[in-house]
Phi, psi and omega in degrees: 000144185283337183293152180246127171239112185310153169294140181245174176261013186277355169072013180241357189292333183266000183283125187279147175248152170285169182297322182289324177297318175306309183298317180295316181295320181301317178291320178302314178296316180296311184298315183291318173304324182288310192257328186083004184249146177309152188248128180257160178294318182298321176295322178294317181290334176282330185269331185234150179278072185282326179083014174222166185284161175303322179297321180294313178301324183293323174298317177296323173298325176296315176301316179295324178293319175298327179275350173097011183262345171222165180208156171279131168275338177219165182300327173247167182097188184270188183255166177228157181285144175272177178297322180294321176298322176294315184294321180300322181296311184296321185286318195239333192247343185280117176279162178298128176238131181264148176300131182305139185310326180296317174298314180307312179297321178295319181288320175298317179300320184291320178294321183303318177303336189234027190294332182268000187246070184306322183294344180263352180303311184300318177300318178294313180302313183301313184296318181294314182293320178295322184292316181284320184281336179078017180224204181265135179247152177230134183218134170248154175288155178294135181231146175272151177299326177230143176295127185230152176285130169260311185206159175214157177224152173234121177243124185289139177242322174212178187295331178233030179217130182221155179263125175262127179245117180245139168245122180271172185298337180270006176078015171285129184255134179229136177236136185218147178276133186232123175270127192270150180280344176215163178296146183207135180278166174303322181297321180292318180296318179296318175303317179290321179295322173297323180289322187285324176303314178299322185273333190252348186301130175089357183274156173261173181298325179288342184263353186295323182298333181268359183282328186224127177271138177042067176295157173291168177303318179295311182298318179299323178294319180292314179298321177299320185286322180292319180304310183298318178297313184293324178293324176293325174295322181289327184285331184262010189300131176223162181236091179282146184250133177264125177232152178207153168093026177299325184301335184294330186275340180293127181085004171297141174304126181087350180274121184252172178302319183297325177298318176299317181295321174305310182292320175299319182287325183276313184277307182284338177270352182088357185289345182297325179289321173297325185280326187259317187308317182291351188250357180279138181289138177292133180086355172260117183289326186229129180234144179239128175240127184226108178049041192274138174295345180273355178256173183298162181304326181297337183264002185295331178262014185238162172245133182229128179241116187224146179223146167275158176217167173122203180252111187312127174078006185236298176208139184212160177214183182224139173214150186188182183228139182241135176192185175293161178297333175277081179222167183277089184294324176299313181287321183294308181298320174302315183294311177301317179294321180295315180300321176296320178291322181298306185295327175296320178296317185292322179292325182289332175294331177271325182239080190294359178153168178304134183275142181259139181269154175295000000 
C-alpha cells in the first residue's frame, strides 16, 4: 500500500492475524464506523454470511482483543476497534477504493469554473473535502520553496515614475511605485519589461544578479526593486491554512468537547502544519496518522489523513482531513488521494516543471 502509517509504541502493530481474524476485524470496523455502536458476534452472524457460529466469532473477537485490535467499552456488549485495529485495517485490509465517477465529474466541474483563480483553490478544495469526507478538512495554498518571479509589467505614470507590477510563481501580485533614473516612455518601459521577463522568469532574489551582465541604469533600477521585493516576500513567508467542516464533527458518537477544541486549535489555528509536516515521510505523498503516540497529545483521539500536492521541487501544498478515529478511512483516503492528484495536475498546467534559465 502506498499509504504510510508511522510506527507506534503500542507493541501490537506487528502481530499477525489469521485470515478469519482479519475478516472479523474488517467487519467490526465497517459496522462500528457505520453505526457508532459496539459490534457483537450475534450481530455479525445475522448480518453477514460468515459460515460459522456466533460462538466461533466470539472466540475470534476474544483473540483480537488479546492482541490489542479491539476492546470492550463495557463488561457486556460488543467490541469496538482500537487505534491499533484501525492502523492494521488501513495498512493490511483496506482495498483501494476509487472516488465514484459522479463525484469525480462534480469535483472537476467545480475546479474548471475557477481554473484561473488560483487564490480560491484552497477554499474550494477545503469545502469539497469536508463535504465528501464528512469531517474537518485542511488545505494550504501551493507554495514554492523560494519566492520566484513569474511575470512583471512596467506602466508609465510620469516621465520618471512607473508602476512596477510583479507576479510571483505562486500567483501573488505586488504593485510598487518605481522612481526611474532617467525619463522613459511607455514604449521603452514595455520593451524593457519584455526583455526582463525572458531573462528573469523563474529566478529567485539570489539569482537575479547573474541574469544580465552590465545592465543599463534603468534595467538595474528595476532589477534592484524586484530583488528587494522577492527578499521581503521570502522574509514574510507564511502558510495560511484553509479549514472547513467543523460542524461535521459536532454530535458524532464518541466526539467530546476536548476533541472539538483540539481540531479548532490544530486546523483552524494552523497548528496542524507544525504537528504533521516533520512527521511526514519524505517521498510519500499520502500519510495516515491514527491516535499515534508520536503525535502531540491533542491528536491522540483523532485520525488524520494528509497528502502533499503540486510539482515536486517546484511548488507544493498540503491537503487532508481531520476527524475522530472512527471515520470512513476507505472513503476519506480515496477522496484525499483523488483531490491531491487533481490539484497536482492543475498546478502542473500552470507550472509545467522547473524552469531552466538562459
